[in-house]
C-alpha positions in Angstrom: -25.7 41.9 -62.4 -24.7 45.0 -64.4 -23.5 48.5 -64.3 -20.8 48.0 -61.8 -17.9 50.3 -61.2 -14.9 49.5 -59.0 -15.1 50.9 -55.5 -11.8 51.9 -53.9 -10.9 50.1 -50.7 -10.0 52.1 -47.7 -8.6 51.4 -44.3 -10.5 51.9 -41.0 -13.1 50.2 -38.8 -12.7 48.4 -35.5 -14.0 45.1 -34.2 -16.4 45.7 -31.3 -16.1 43.5 -28.2 -19.8 44.1 -27.6 -22.4 43.7 -30.3 -24.2 47.1 -30.1 -27.1 47.4 -32.5 -27.2 50.6 -34.5 -23.8 52.0 -33.4 -20.9 51.8 -35.9 -17.4 50.7 -34.9 -16.2 54.2 -35.7 -18.3 55.7 -32.9 -16.7 58.4 -30.9 -16.4 58.1 -27.2 -19.0 60.9 -26.7 -22.6 59.8 -26.2 -25.5 60.3 -28.5 -27.3 63.5 -27.4 -29.9 64.2 -30.1 -32.3 61.2 -29.8 -35.8 62.1 -28.8 -35.0 65.9 -28.6 -37.2 68.6 -30.0 -36.7 69.0 -33.8 -38.1 71.2 -36.5 -37.8 71.3 -40.3 -38.2 73.8 -43.1 -40.9 71.6 -44.6 -42.4 68.1 -44.4 -43.4 66.0 -47.5 -46.5 64.7 -45.7 -48.0 62.7 -42.9 -45.5 60.0 -41.7 -42.4 62.0 -42.7 -42.4 64.4 -39.7 -39.1 65.9 -38.5 -39.2 63.9 -35.3 -38.8 60.7 -37.3 -35.1 61.6 -37.9 -34.3 61.5 -34.1 -36.5 58.6 -33.0 -33.8 56.0 -33.0 -35.6 54.0 -35.6 -33.6 53.5 -38.8 -36.8 52.5 -40.7 -38.6 55.8 -40.2 -37.5 59.1 -41.8 -38.0 62.8 -42.2 -38.7 64.0 -45.8 -38.9 67.5 -47.0 -41.1 68.9 -49.7 -40.0 67.7 -53.1 -38.2 69.7 -55.7 -37.1 72.6 -53.5 -33.8 74.1 -52.3 -32.8 75.0 -49.7 -34.3 72.8 -47.0 -33.1 72.1 -43.4 -33.6 70.0 -40.3 -32.8 71.4 -36.8 -32.5 69.7 -33.5 -32.6 71.4 -30.1 -30.2 69.7 -27.7 -31.7 71.6 -24.7 -28.5 73.2 -23.6 -25.1 74.1 -25.0 -23.1 71.1 -26.0 -19.6 70.5 -27.3 -20.2 68.6 -30.6 -17.6 65.9 -31.7 -19.5 63.9 -34.3 -22.6 64.0 -36.5 -23.9 61.0 -38.3 -26.4 61.3 -41.2 -28.2 58.3 -42.6 -29.7 59.5 -45.9 -32.6 57.9 -47.7 -32.4 57.8 -51.5 -33.3 61.5 -51.5 -29.9 62.8 -50.4 -28.1 66.1 -50.4 -25.4 66.7 -52.9 -24.5 70.0 -51.2 -25.1 70.7 -47.6 -23.7 72.2 -44.4 -23.8 71.1 -40.8 -24.2 74.2 -38.5 -24.3 75.0 -34.8 -26.0 77.8 -33.0 -26.3 79.1 -29.4 -29.7 80.6 -30.0 -31.3 79.1 -33.2 -30.6 82.4 -35.0 -26.9 82.9 -35.6 -25.4 79.9 -37.3 -21.8 78.7 -37.7 -20.7 76.1 -40.2 -18.8 73.2 -38.8 -18.9 71.1 -41.9 -19.8 71.6 -45.6 -19.6 69.6 -48.8 -20.6 69.9 -52.5 -20.0 66.3 -53.3 -22.4 64.4 -51.2 -23.4 61.0 -52.5 -25.9 59.6 -50.1 -25.7 56.6 -47.8 -24.2 57.3 -44.4 -22.1 60.4 -43.7 -20.3 59.8 -40.4 -18.6 63.2 -39.7 -15.9 63.9 -37.1 -16.0 67.6 -36.4 -15.6 70.2 -33.7 -18.2 72.7 -32.7 -20.4 74.1 -29.9 -24.0 75.1 -29.5 -27.5 74.3 -28.3 -28.8 73.8 -31.8 -27.5 71.7 -34.7 -28.8 72.1 -38.2 -28.4 70.2 -41.4 -28.8 72.8 -44.2 -29.3 71.4 -47.7 -28.5 73.6 -50.6 -28.5 71.2 -53.6 -30.5 68.0 -53.9 -28.9 64.9 -55.2 -32.1 63.7 -56.9 -35.3 65.3 -58.3 -37.0 64.6 -55.0 -36.5 66.5 -51.7 -34.2 65.8 -48.8 -34.8 62.8 -46.5 -32.9 61.5 -43.5 -33.6 58.2 -41.7 -31.6 59.5 -38.7 -29.7 62.6 -37.6 -27.4 61.7 -34.8 -25.4 64.2 -32.8 -22.7 63.1 -30.4 -21.1 65.3 -27.8 -21.1 66.4 -24.2 -22.7 69.2 -22.2 -20.3 72.1 -21.6 -18.1 71.2 -18.7 -17.6 67.7 -20.1 -20.3 66.0 -18.1 -22.2 63.5 -20.3 -26.0 64.0 -20.2 -27.9 61.4 -18.2 -31.0 61.2 -20.3 -30.0 60.9 -23.9 -27.9 57.7 -24.1 -29.5 55.6 -26.8 -31.0 52.2 -26.1 -28.7 49.5 -27.2 -29.1 45.8 -27.7 -26.3 43.5 -26.5 -26.3 40.1 -28.3 -24.9 36.9 -26.9 -24.5 33.6 -28.6 -24.5 31.6 -25.4 -28.1 32.5 -24.5 -29.9 32.8 -27.8 -33.4 34.2 -28.0 -36.1 31.6 -27.6 -38.1 30.5 -30.7 -35.2 30.7 -33.1 -34.1 27.6 -35.0 -30.6 28.8 -35.8 -29.6 31.9 -33.9 -26.6 33.7 -35.2 -23.4 32.3 -33.7 -24.9 28.9 -32.6 -23.0 27.0 -35.3 -25.4 24.0 -35.0 -24.1 22.5 -38.2 -20.3 22.6 -38.0 -18.3 22.6 -41.2 -16.5 19.5 -42.4 -13.2 18.6 -40.8 -10.2 20.6 -41.9 -12.0 23.8 -42.8 -10.1 26.9 -41.5 -11.5 29.8 -39.6 -9.8 33.2 -39.1 -7.6 33.3 -36.0 -9.2 34.6 -32.8 -12.0 33.6 -30.5 -15.5 33.0 -31.9 -16.8 35.8 -29.8 -14.4 38.3 -31.4 -15.1 36.9 -34.9 -18.9 37.1 -34.3 -18.6 40.7 -32.9 -16.8 41.7 -36.2 -19.6 40.2 -38.3 -22.4 41.8 -36.3 -20.6 45.2 -36.4 -20.3 45.0 -40.2 -23.9 43.8 -40.5 -25.2 46.8 -38.5 -23.3 49.2 -40.7 -24.5 47.4 -43.9 -28.1 47.4 -42.6 -28.0 51.1 -41.9 -26.5 51.9 -45.2 -28.7 49.7 -47.5 -31.9 48.3 -46.0 -34.8 50.5 -46.7 -38.6 50.5 -46.4 -39.4 52.9 -49.2 -42.8 53.5 -50.9 -44.6 51.2 -48.5 -43.6 50.8 -44.8 -44.6 47.1 -45.1 -41.9 46.5 -47.6 -38.2 45.8 -47.0 -35.6 46.4 -49.7 -31.9 46.5 -50.2 -31.0 49.7 -52.0 -28.7 48.8 -54.9 -26.8 52.0 -54.9 -24.3 50.9 -57.6 -26.7 48.9 -59.9 -28.6 50.0 -62.9 -31.8 50.3 -61.0 -32.7 51.3 -57.4 -33.8 47.7 -56.5 -32.7 44.5 -58.2 -33.5 40.9 -57.4 -29.9 40.1 -56.7 -30.0 42.6 -53.8 -33.3 41.4 -52.4 -32.0 37.9 -52.4 -28.9 38.9 -50.6 -31.0 40.8 -48.0 -33.3 37.7 -47.4 -30.3 35.4 -46.9 -28.4 37.8 -44.7 -31.3 38.9 -42.4 -32.5 35.3 -41.8 -29.0 34.3 -40.9 -28.5 37.2 -38.5 -31.6 36.5 -36.5 -30.5 36.4 -32.9 -28.0 39.2 -33.5 -30.8 41.5 -34.8 -34.0 41.7 -32.8 -35.8 43.2 -35.9 -34.7 40.4 -38.2 -38.1 38.7 -38.4 -40.0 41.9 -39.2 -37.4 43.0 -41.8 -37.6 39.6 -43.4 -41.3 39.7 -43.7 -40.9 43.0 -45.5 -38.7 41.3 -48.0 -41.4 38.6 -48.4 -44.1 41.1 -49.1 -41.9 42.8 -51.6 -41.3 39.5 -53.4 -45.0 38.7 -53.5 -45.9 42.2 -54.7 -43.3 42.1 -57.5 -43.9 38.9 -59.5 -42.2 38.2 -62.9 -44.6 38.7 -65.8 -43.3 35.4 -67.3 -43.4 33.1 -64.3 -45.3 34.7 -61.4 -43.8 32.3 -58.9 -40.5 34.1 -59.5 -39.6 37.7 -58.7 -39.3 40.6 -61.2 -35.7 41.5 -61.5 -35.6 45.3 -61.5 -37.6 48.2 -59.9 -37.0 51.9 -60.2 -37.0 54.5 -57.4 -40.8 54.5 -57.5 -40.7 50.8 -56.5 -42.4 49.8 -59.7 -41.1 46.9 -61.8 -39.4 47.8 -65.0 -37.3 46.5 -67.9 -39.6 43.8 -69.1 -40.8 42.7 -65.6 -39.0 39.4 -66.0 -36.9 37.4 -63.6 -33.1 37.0 -62.9 -31.8 33.7 -61.9 -29.2 34.9 -59.3 -31.9 36.7 -57.3 -34.3 33.9 -57.5 -31.8 31.4 -56.2 -31.2 33.4 -53.1 -34.8 34.3 -52.6 -35.7 30.6 -52.5 -32.8 29.9 -50.2 -33.7 32.7 -47.9 -37.2 31.5 -47.6 -35.9 28.0 -46.6 -33.7 29.7 -44.0 -36.7 31.6 -42.6 -38.7 28.3 -42.3 -36.0 26.8 -40.2 -35.4 30.0 -38.2 -39.0 31.0 -37.4 -41.3 28.2 -38.7 -44.0 28.7 -41.3 -47.1 29.2 -39.1 -46.9 33.0 -38.9 -47.9 35.7 -41.4 -46.3 33.8 -44.2 -45.8 30.1 -45.0 -42.1 30.4 -45.8 -41.8 26.7 -46.7 -44.7 26.8 -49.1 -43.5 30.0 -50.8 -40.0 28.5 -51.0 -41.2 25.4 -52.8 -43.2 27.4 -55.2 -40.2 29.5 -56.0 -37.9 26.5 -56.3 -40.3 24.9 -58.7 -40.5 28.1 -60.6 -36.7 28.1 -61.0 -36.8 24.5 -62.3 -39.6 25.3 -64.6 -38.5 28.6 -66.1 -34.7 29.0 -65.4 -33.3 25.6 -65.9 -32.5 24.5 -69.4 -34.1 21.0 -69.6 -31.7 19.6 -72.1 -28.5 20.6 -70.3 -29.7 20.8 -66.7 -27.9 24.1 -66.4 -29.3 27.4 -65.2 -30.3 30.0 -67.8 -29.8 33.8 -67.0 -33.5 34.3 -66.3 -37.0 33.2 -67.2 -36.8 35.3 -70.3 -34.1 33.2 -71.9 -36.4 30.7 -73.6 -35.8 28.4 -76.5 -36.2 31.3 -78.9 -33.6 33.5 -77.3 -29.9 33.3 -78.3 -29.0 33.1 -74.7 -30.9 29.8 -74.2 -27.6 27.9 -74.0 -25.7 30.5 -72.0 -25.2 30.2 -68.2 -23.7 32.6 -65.6 -21.0 31.1 -63.3 -22.0 33.1 -60.2 -25.4 31.4 -60.3 -23.9 27.9 -59.8 -24.6 27.7 -56.0 -24.2 24.0 -55.2 -25.3 24.5 -51.5 -28.6 26.0 -52.8 -29.2 23.0 -55.0 -28.7 20.7 -52.0 -31.2 22.7 -50.0 -33.7 22.6 -52.8 -33.3 18.8 -53.1 -33.9 18.4 -49.4 -36.9 20.8 -49.3 -38.7 19.3 -52.3 -37.6 15.7 -52.3 -37.0 16.1 -56.1 -33.9 14.2 -57.2 -33.7 16.4 -60.3 -31.8 18.8 -58.1 -29.0 16.2 -57.7 -28.8 16.0 -61.5 -28.8 19.8 -61.8 -26.0 20.1 -59.1 -23.9 17.5 -60.8 -24.3 19.2 -64.2 -23.0 22.5 -62.8 -20.1 20.8 -60.9 -19.1 19.0 -64.0 -19.1 22.2 -65.9 -16.9 23.9 -63.3 -14.4 21.0 -63.7 -14.5 21.2 -67.5 -14.0 25.0 -67.6 -11.1 24.9 -65.1 -9.4 22.0 -67.0 -9.9 23.5 -70.5 -9.6 27.2 -70.0 -7.9 27.9 -66.6 -5.7 24.9 -65.7 -3.3 27.1 -63.8 -5.7 29.5 -62.1 -9.0 27.8 -61.7 -10.7 31.1 -62.6 -14.1 30.9 -64.3 -15.6 33.4 -66.7 -18.7 35.5 -66.0 -20.7 33.5 -68.6 -20.3 30.2 -70.5 -21.9 29.8 -74.0 -22.6 26.9 -76.2 -23.6 24.7 -73.2 -25.4 22.3 -75.6 -22.2 21.4 -77.5 -18.7 22.6 -76.5 -18.9 25.0 -73.6 -16.6 28.0 -73.8 -16.1 31.5 -72.5 -17.7 34.0 -74.9 -15.3 36.1 -77.0 -17.4 39.2 -76.6 -20.6 40.3 -75.1 -23.4 37.8 -74.6 -25.4 39.6 -72.0 -23.7 42.4 -70.0 -20.2 43.4 -70.9 -18.0 43.4 -74.1 -14.9 43.2 -72.0 -15.9 41.0 -69.2 -18.5 38.4 -70.2 -15.8 35.9 -71.0 -13.4 36.9 -68.2 -13.2 36.8 -64.4 -15.2 39.9 -64.0 -18.0 41.4 -61.9 -20.1 38.2 -61.9 -17.4 35.5 -61.6 -15.6 37.4 -58.8 -18.2 35.7 -56.5 -17.3 32.2 -57.6 -14.6 31.4 -54.9 -17.2 32.3 -52.3 -20.0 30.2 -53.8 -17.8 27.2 -54.5 -16.0 27.4 -51.2 -19.2 27.6 -49.2 -20.3 24.3 -50.6 -16.9 22.7 -50.0 -17.0 23.9 -46.4 -20.5 22.7 -45.6 -20.7 19.5 -47.7 -17.1 18.4 -48.0 -17.9 17.6 -51.7 -14.7 16.5 -53.4 -15.4 18.4 -56.6 -16.1 21.7 -54.8 -13.1 21.2 -52.6 -10.8 20.6 -55.6 -12.2 23.6 -57.5 -11.9 26.0 -54.5 -8.3 24.8 -53.7 -7.2 25.3 -57.3 -8.4 28.9 -57.2 -6.8 29.4 -53.7 -3.4 28.0 -54.8 -3.3 30.5 -57.6 -4.5 33.5 -55.6 -2.2 33.0 -52.7 0.8 32.7 -55.0 -0.3 35.4 -57.5 -0.9 38.0 -54.8 2.1 37.0 -52.6 -0.1 36.6 -49.5 -1.0 40.3 -49.7 -4.7 41.1 -50.2 -3.7 44.7 -51.3 -2.4 43.2 -54.5 -5.8 41.9 -55.6 -7.3 44.0 -58.4 -10.5 44.2 -60.4 -10.7 41.7 -63.3 -8.5 39.0 -64.7 -8.1 36.9 -67.9 -8.7 33.3 -67.2 -4.9 32.8 -67.4 -4.4 35.3 -64.5 -3.5 38.4 -66.5 -4.7 41.5 -64.7 -7.3 43.6 -66.5 -7.5 46.7 -64.3 -5.7 48.6 -61.5 -8.9 49.2 -59.6 -9.7 47.5 -56.3 -12.9 46.3 -54.7 -13.8 44.0 -51.8 -16.1 42.2 -54.3 -12.9 40.7 -55.6 -10.8 40.6 -52.4 -13.3 39.0 -50.0 -14.4 35.9 -51.9 -10.9 34.5 -52.0 -11.2 34.2 -48.2 -13.8 31.4 -48.5 -11.5 29.5 -50.9 -8.7 29.9 -48.4 -10.7 28.2 -45.7 -10.5 25.0 -47.7 -6.7 24.7 -47.6 -5.1 23.7 -44.3 -1.9 25.4 -45.3 -3.5 28.8 -45.8 -4.1 30.1 -42.3 -1.8 33.2 -42.7 -3.4 34.0 -46.1 -6.9 33.7 -44.6 -5.9 35.9 -41.6 -4.6 38.5 -44.0 -7.8 38.5 -46.0 -9.9 38.7 -42.8 -7.9 41.6 -41.5 -8.4 43.4 -44.8 -12.1 42.8 -44.5 -12.5 44.1 -41.0 -10.5 47.2 -41.8 -12.6 48.1 -44.8 -15.4 50.7 -44.2 -18.8 50.7 -45.9 -19.6 53.5 -48.2 -23.0 54.6 -49.4 -22.3 53.6 -53.0 -20.9 50.1 -52.8 -23.9 48.0 -52.1 -22.6 45.1 -54.3 -19.1 44.8 -52.8 -20.3 45.4 -49.2 -23.1 42.8 -49.5 -20.6 40.2 -50.9 -18.1 41.0 -48.1 -20.7 40.6 -45.4 -21.8 37.2 -46.7 -18.1 36.1 -46.9 -17.6 37.2 -43.3 -20.6 35.1 -42.2 -19.2 32.1 -44.2 -15.6 32.2 -43.0 -16.5 32.5 -39.4 -18.5 29.3 -39.5 -22.0 30.9 -39.5 -23.2 29.8 -42.9 -25.6 26.9 -42.8 -27.7 24.9 -45.3 -31.4 24.5 -44.5 
């Protein structure tokens, strides 16, 4: 993980009572009036990217203009004059930096109802006021060297006179956890493997909690899941990472989508797209692992080697898929998982310390051979790997990491429980690095953009296994956090010394959300957990905060009791 910048947290967002796929919680009361309507464009990149793809209700298809040219536009004919209240634009990576939304009564004379010169891609959900039969998105400056591309152009409003149209209401999918789809092993919301006794959950009914998770998932999916370069691939677009696609993001995607099966009818298809991406992007060092970084052209780059954090989640996601859908379909998930797990053991575990290395590239000739990243220490994953393979070495590996957590907390953070991004000298006297060992001069030895995930990872194992070491570690962090921030999540900032000294005044849900998982382990932290939960459900998703949004989504899954170990 590298190249992070702090993302400001904002208020907003509502919890839906119904789980409506593809409609955000900020949806206006007016209905969708553009889906399936006649649409034209200034140009089309080629076959498969026609203008109609932007109004077909399918977030996987898209319109793309000719590359390298300004201006370009996309126009939808609503069929009659409408009062427009909202326009929602779901940009592909080829977004508009400067564009206008316009309305027209006749397709000739245009009036601007919105304009910007600071577009940054992702989803632009615009509340506006206008009237016309035609709505046009008019791009004047591209955000990339490519063209303009929209997954969906959605226009909301009513026909003049205030009568909603009768033929353009979008198809919605209502999800229930009481009657799960057949053929799923663990449909979302089923909670077939309850957490250990004493683990808290945010206040509210399970249906309300699940509705909030599904709502956030739908917005996350729309903002970050892509099928670029090859329609058979699925990717999570890492908008705030150093490359368009990184293994960490694809691992997150696989775990999330497999977990959300039952709430998302497309989960199986999307997951198989992730599997094909993994297979088609092997590490050049250990081909059973996945290459860590790909550019916008979907080609592996930067040495074509693997990153441990991504590999851990890829293997775990494959195990979830095997339990969810079985392994007799297009892909044998179980077989692929075991190959990946064995690859991790072979190429990413230090055989002398039984600790994870940063990647398959950190061999005995590399100075990082005895360096390990704390956010990779996923004890619940180690347990799943042991169960899947029958290899007792994974018990030894898990114990080594849990012992290191205990050592680092005792020796370097006795009052906070905070862990550093990296630990060096693991073959002798483990310690936080004084400077940069891999990613950041300031943060490699601090509670920074890797370690911010630790309360979630440690807490998840505590909740699902009841392991005494994980419980103690999570509770130590929680005790400090609840006191340090005075029970107010708004006081959580980006980055801390291991003694709790604040490093930055920035804020990010990547730091706020994980403390909620640690809070679930303490019976006396219900109010603190509820405050963290309320902060999460009021935090919107922006197009440039893939990392923080992905962490928060997985935290929401975990604290509502929907995380399970295959």
